[in-house]
C-alpha positions in Angstrom: 159.1 11.0 104.2 158.9 12.2 100.6 161.3 15.0 99.6 158.3 17.2 98.5 156.7 16.9 102.0 160.1 17.7 103.6 160.3 20.9 101.5 156.8 21.9 102.5 157.6 21.4 106.2 160.8 23.5 105.9 158.7 26.2 104.2 156.6 26.5 107.4 159.8 27.6 109.2 161.2 29.8 106.4 162.2 33.4 106.9 160.7 35.4 105.4 157.4 33.7 105.8 156.4 31.7 102.7 153.3 32.9 100.9 152.6 30.1 98.5 152.1 26.8 100.4 149.4 24.8 98.8 146.7 23.7 101.3 146.7 20.0 100.0 150.5 19.8 100.0 150.6 21.1 103.6 147.9 18.6 104.6 149.9 15.8 103.0 153.1 16.8 104.7 151.4 17.0 108.1 149.9 13.6 107.6 153.4 12.4 106.8 154.4 13.5 110.3 151.6 11.4 111.7 148.9 14.0 112.0 145.3 13.2 111.7 143.2 15.5 109.6 139.5 15.8 110.1 137.1 17.8 108.0 134.8 19.9 110.3 131.7 22.0 109.7 132.0 24.3 106.7 135.5 24.8 105.5 137.3 24.1 108.8 139.9 21.4 109.1 141.1 20.1 112.4 144.6 18.7 112.6 145.8 16.6 115.6 149.4 15.7 116.2 150.9 14.5 119.5 147.7 15.4 121.3 147.8 19.0 120.1 145.0 20.3 117.9 145.0 23.1 115.3 142.1 24.4 113.2 142.6 25.8 109.8 140.1 27.4 107.4 140.3 25.9 103.9 139.2 29.2 102.2 141.4 28.9 99.1 144.1 26.8 97.5 147.0 28.3 99.4 147.6 29.0 103.1 147.7 32.6 104.1 150.8 34.0 105.9 148.7 34.0 109.1 147.9 30.3 108.6 151.5 29.5 108.1 152.5 31.3 111.3 149.7 29.5 113.1 150.9 26.1 111.8 154.5 26.9 112.7 153.7 27.8 116.3 151.5 24.6 116.5 154.3 22.4 115.1 156.6 23.9 117.7 154.1 23.2 120.5 154.2 19.6 119.2 158.0 19.6 119.6 158.7 19.8 115.9 161.2 22.2 114.4 162.9 22.5 111.0 165.8 20.5 112.4 163.4 17.6 113.1 163.5 16.5 109.5 166.9 17.2 107.8 167.0 18.0 104.2 168.1 15.1 102.0 
């Protein structure tokens, strides 16, 4: 996994909640974990990892804090935590 993707994944678990995660960077980092990203109707994106699905709205270039919390909880439901990918 690339260092930039690793930093993005750590940002999902940061406290306080990050507010500047780029949508495309997040998508690339999740694909790096093995997620499948599928464009849905309108601006919805469905992400599937380990049989778990999450839907995000691609409404601007950065994820909202609510989106980040949603992705964090979804990653945890997939068995992924910040410790799953140690920093280099």
